[in-house]
Structures are given as C-alpha cells and as structure tokens.
C-alpha positions as a Python dict, from the first residue, in 0.01 Angstrom:
ca = {
    (1, 'M'): (0, 0, 0),
    (2, 'N'): (330, 184, -15),
    (3, 'V'): (576, -49, -191),
    (4, 'L'): (945, 31, -213),
    (5, 'I'): (1111, -106, -529),
    (6, 'M'): (1483, -131, -598),
    (7, 'G'): (1530, -202, -967),
    (8, 'V'): (1226, 3, -1064),
    (9, 'T'): (1389, 113, -1390),
    (10, 'T'): (1454, -242, -1512),
    (11, 'P'): (1201, -395, -1755),
    (12, 'L'): (1070, -614, -1472),
    (13, 'G'): (1066, -341, -1208),
    (14, 'T'): (888, -104, -1444),
    (15, 'Q'): (604, -353, -1492),
    (16, 'V'): (574, -417, -1118),
    (17, 'A'): (552, -43, -1049),
    (18, 'D'): (294, 8, -1324),
    (19, 'L'): (74, -275, -1192),
    (20, 'L'): (81, -130, -842),
    (21, 'H'): (18, 225, -964),
    (22, 'T'): (-270, 121, -1190),
    (23, 'D'): (-440, -66, -906),
    (24, 'G'): (-423, 230, -669),
    (25, 'H'): (-114, 140, -468),
    (26, 'D'): (186, 367, -415),
    (27, 'P'): (510, 230, -564),
    (28, 'V'): (826, 417, -468),
    (29, 'G'): (1142, 364, -671),
    (30, 'L'): (1490, 367, -523),
    (31, 'V'): (1716, 504, -796),
    (32, 'P'): (2086, 598, -809),
    (33, 'R'): (2051, 900, -1037),
    (34, 'A'): (1842, 1216, -1007),
    (35, 'E'): (1733, 1203, -1372),
    (36, 'Q'): (1578, 862, -1311),
    (37, 'A'): (1374, 1006, -1027),
    (38, 'I'): (1250, 1284, -1256),
    (39, 'E'): (1144, 1030, -1519),
    (40, 'L'): (955, 821, -1263),
    (41, 'R'): (772, 1121, -1118),
    (42, 'A'): (666, 1219, -1470),
    (43, 'R'): (487, 881, -1483),
    (44, 'G'): (319, 948, -1149),
    (45, 'I'): (551, 718, -952),
    (46, 'A'): (732, 846, -645),
    (47, 'A'): (1109, 812, -629),
    (48, 'V'): (1394, 837, -380),
    (49, 'S'): (1740, 923, -511),
    (50, 'L'): (2024, 740, -338),
    (51, 'T'): (2347, 933, -315),
    (52, 'K'): (2700, 816, -238),
    (53, 'D'): (2745, 1098, 13),
    (54, 'D'): (2489, 948, 250),
    (55, 'P'): (2706, 709, 459),
    (56, 'T'): (2435, 656, 721),
    (57, 'H'): (2183, 559, 451),
    (58, 'T'): (1932, 813, 582),
    (59, 'A'): (1738, 811, 255),
    (60, 'I'): (1707, 432, 258),
    (61, 'M'): (1599, 425, 623),
    (62, 'Q'): (1328, 686, 567),
    (63, 'A'): (1200, 518, 251),
    (64, 'V'): (1185, 180, 426),
    (65, 'A'): (1014, 330, 730),
    (66, 'D'): (735, 459, 506),
    (67, 'A'): (694, 128, 319),
    (68, 'D'): (448, -154, 374),
    (69, 'A'): (653, -391, 160),
    (70, 'M'): (975, -402, -40),
    (71, 'V'): (1076, -556, -371),
    (72, 'L'): (1434, -606, -487),
    (73, 'A'): (1400, -660, -862),
    (74, 'T'): (1760, -590, -959),
    (75, 'G'): (1897, -934, -876),
    (76, 'T'): (2248, -943, -732),
    (77, 'G'): (2591, -907, -882),
    (78, 'P'): (2963, -961, -829),
    (79, 'Y'): (3029, -619, -678),
    (80, 'T'): (2764, -621, -407),
    (81, 'S'): (2878, -877, -151),
    (82, 'G'): (2872, -840, 224),
    (83, 'A'): (2741, -532, 400),
    (84, 'S'): (2750, -328, 76),
    (85, 'S'): (2491, -551, -92),
    (86, 'P'): (2170, -358, -173),
    (87, 'M'): (1971, -654, -47),
    (88, 'V'): (2155, -658, 286),
    (89, 'Q'): (2117, -282, 329),
    (90, 'L'): (1744, -299, 264),
    (91, 'M'): (1701, -608, 482),
    (92, 'R'): (1876, -448, 777),
    (93, 'A'): (1681, -127, 733),
    (94, 'A'): (1355, -323, 724),
    (95, 'E'): (1444, -511, 1041),
    (96, 'A'): (1536, -184, 1212),
    (97, 'V'): (1210, -3, 1136),
    (98, 'G'): (968, -298, 1142),
    (99, 'T'): (874, -322, 773),
    (100, 'R'): (827, -696, 729),
    (101, 'R'): (731, -806, 377),
    (102, 'F'): (1028, -844, 144),
    (103, 'V'): (1033, -1003, -203),
    (104, 'L'): (1370, -1080, -361),
    (105, 'V'): (1397, -1172, -729),
    (106, 'N'): (1713, -1380, -753),
    (107, 'A'): (1751, -1558, -1086),
    (108, 'Q'): (1985, -1854, -1050),
    (109, 'Q'): (2055, -1915, -1418),
    (110, 'P'): (2259, -1640, -1587),
    (111, 'T'): (2208, -1605, -1959),
    (112, 'D'): (2485, -1692, -2203),
    (113, 'A'): (2546, -1321, -2253),
    (114, 'T'): (2581, -1270, -1877),
    (115, 'R'): (2825, -1560, -1853),
    (116, 'V'): (3039, -1411, -2128),
    (117, 'A'): (3025, -1062, -1977),
    (118, 'L'): (3122, -1184, -1630),
    (119, 'G'): (3398, -1414, -1745),
    (120, 'A'): (3619, -1500, -1449),
    (121, 'Q'): (3374, -1327, -1214),
    (122, 'L'): (3095, -1578, -1284),
    (123, 'D'): (3168, -1783, -970),
    (124, 'E'): (3160, -1469, -756),
    (125, 'Y'): (2831, -1368, -920),
    (126, 'L'): (2670, -1702, -836),
    (127, 'R'): (2813, -1702, -484),
    (128, 'E'): (2666, -1359, -415),
    (129, 'K'): (2325, -1483, -523),
    (130, 'Q'): (2348, -1771, -276),
    (131, 'E'): (2466, -1541, 3),
    (132, 'A'): (2181, -1297, -63),
    (133, 'E'): (1924, -1572, -32),
    (134, 'L'): (2082, -1714, 283),
    (135, 'S'): (2094, -1374, 453),
    (136, 'L'): (1729, -1310, 378),
    (137, 'R'): (1614, -1657, 480),
    (138, 'E'): (1787, -1615, 816),
    (139, 'S'): (1613, -1282, 881),
    (140, 'N'): (1290, -1237, 1077),
    (141, 'L'): (1116, -1072, 781),
    (142, 'D'): (817, -1207, 590),
    (143, 'W'): (1050, -1285, 302),
    (144, 'C'): (989, -1457, -28),
    (145, 'V'): (1265, -1545, -275),
    (146, 'L'): (1170, -1585, -641),
    (147, 'R'): (1389, -1787, -874),
    (148, 'P'): (1243, -1731, -1220),
    (149, 'G'): (1343, -1912, -1535),
    (150, 'L'): (1498, -1708, -1815),
    (151, 'L'): (1283, -1401, -1879),
    (152, 'D'): (1126, -1302, -2208),
    (153, 'D'): (877, -1043, -2330),
    (154, 'S'): (590, -1277, -2413),
    (155, 'P'): (238, -1148, -2341),
    (156, 'S'): (89, -1215, -1999),
    (157, 'T'): (-103, -1541, -1962),
    (158, 'G'): (-203, -1492, -1598),
    (159, 'N'): (-71, -1842, -1527),
    (160, 'I'): (250, -1983, -1380),
    (161, 'S'): (410, -2302, -1250),
    (162, 'V'): (564, -2288, -902),
    (163, 'Q'): (806, -2524, -729),
    (164, 'A'): (885, -2472, -358),
    (165, 'G'): (1140, -2628, -126),
    (166, 'D'): (1494, -2581, 2),
    (167, 'D'): (1652, -2558, -344),
    (168, 'P'): (1386, -2544, -618),
    (169, 'W'): (1475, -2478, -981),
    (170, 'P'): (1250, -2340, -1256),
    (171, 'E'): (1137, -2582, -1524),
    (172, 'T'): (1117, -2332, -1811),
    (173, 'G'): (1143, -1962, -1880),
    (174, 'I'): (872, -1711, -1796),
    (175, 'G'): (745, -1384, -1939),
    (176, 'R'): (828, -1066, -1746),
    (177, 'A'): (460, -975, -1748),
    (178, 'D'): (364, -1292, -1560),
    (179, 'L'): (658, -1260, -1321),
    (180, 'A'): (560, -897, -1251),
    (181, 'R'): (205, -1009, -1172),
    (182, 'T'): (346, -1280, -944),
    (183, 'I'): (543, -1017, -752),
    (184, 'Y'): (237, -796, -734),
    (185, 'E'): (32, -1079, -582),
    (186, 'L'): (304, -1169, -330),
    (187, 'V'): (323, -808, -215),
    (188, 'T'): (-50, -740, -189),
    (189, 'M'): (-205, -1071, -82),
    (190, 'E'): (-310, -1084, 282),
    (191, 'R'): (-106, -1390, 375),
    (192, 'A'): (271, -1373, 346),
    (193, 'V'): (434, -1654, 148),
    (194, 'R'): (758, -1730, 331),
    (195, 'A'): (937, -1961, 88),
    (196, 'V'): (1186, -1998, -194),
    (197, 'L'): (985, -2032, -515),
    (198, 'A'): (1105, -2141, -858),
    (199, 'V'): (868, -1979, -1105),
    (200, 'S'): (813, -2082, -1466),
    (201, 'A'): (550, -2045, -1735),
    (202, 'G'): (261, -2275, -1651),
    (203, 'A'): (-110, -2344, -1649),
    (204, 'T'): (-217, -2247, -1294),
    (205, 'L'): (-367, -1907, -1215),
    (206, 'I'): (-104, -1697, -1041),
    (207, 'R'): (-301, -1626, -723),
    (208, 'R'): (-413, -1990, -697),
    (209, 'A'): (-54, -2114, -742),
    (210, 'L'): (72, -1886, -466),
    (211, 'E'): (-211, -1969, -229),
    (212, 'S'): (-120, -2337, -261),
    (213, 'I'): (224, -2273, -105),
    (214, 'P'): (225, -2336, 273),
    (215, 'S'): (358, -2050, 488),
}
C-alpha cells in the first residue's frame, strides 16, 4: 500500500512510517521543509515537500491521488481552523480524487505543558479539534478518528483497550508504539473501521480489538 502521512516527522508518525516500510508498504511523508524530505529519503521513505507558493495545492493533490490511505498524525492546533486546516485540505483532496481511507489522530486531552503553552488559546485549540472531527465524520470517506490517552514511550505490548461511540474518552494513557501499531492495523486491514475510537493501554490484542468494532 501507498500510505500518505502528515506528521511523519513526529515521534508517532516516525513509528507509523517505519512499521509500514518494514512490512513492505510505501509510506510517503508530507513535510513542510526540504531538509526533512532529504532526511526521510535517506531512511528509504518517500517524501513530498509542501511549499507556501503552491496556492492550488498541486503537490497535495498529486500525493493524495497516488495514495491508498492517509494518516494525519500531527493532531490539530489553534492556527489551522477552517479551510486552511491540514485535515480539511487532505480530506477535500481525498474526496476529489477518490482516495477513501483516512485515519485522524486527534488527542482530546492536552498535556499540562500544552495548556500552559497555549494559554488563552486553549479554548480555540480544543474547538479546532472538535471541528476537525466533525468535518471528517460528515465526509464520505472511510474515516476513523483516534482519541488516544496521553502518550508515552513505553515498550510495545501489542495490546490496547478501545471504547467506541459518539463521544468516547480514553481510560488511561498509551505508549506511542502501541498507538502506531493501531494506526498501522487500521490502514492495512481489509475492512474499514468507520468510528471514533478512544484508545488506551489494555489487555486485548490490537487487531482483535479493532475487529470487534462494528463498521
């Protein structure tokens, strides 16, 4: 599979790309800077550099057209509302070219450090997260929204706990390694999981937990 990843240089996105690459898939990173693209290619991962002088988003459209699935692993933020949101741009591009599977990682619980850094912009930050989810859920894509608990760097267990529904919340934190494997399974499994999933550390095998979610 050709999987387009925005947020490929984050700790989570890096692990998703490495899992796909190791298993013979073709991850493609969307990156804002040319030096990031060079670093990815040195690891054997394809990259597309996004430039501000591309008002028609030609690079995004071509990258999406070539993709079998997309992952937005950057979350959302207070400066990306409306049509300028990376999620909205990718979603519209996917709808335009017919690429259907779309996984959005959208943590609902900012860390204490994030709350302090955002300050007065915290409400806008949380509102953008809600708007991103709503836009995706109203699309005709095979979407899945992941709401993980607070992330840490604990070793992979291969297990998770999943809650589904209209407004699920994670019970505990989760290691990035297990969340990355969850994203990998959602992208590559034959059946699309069209749901909002709160994901935490747990005791159920990742694939089994996802297969238990009705489409």
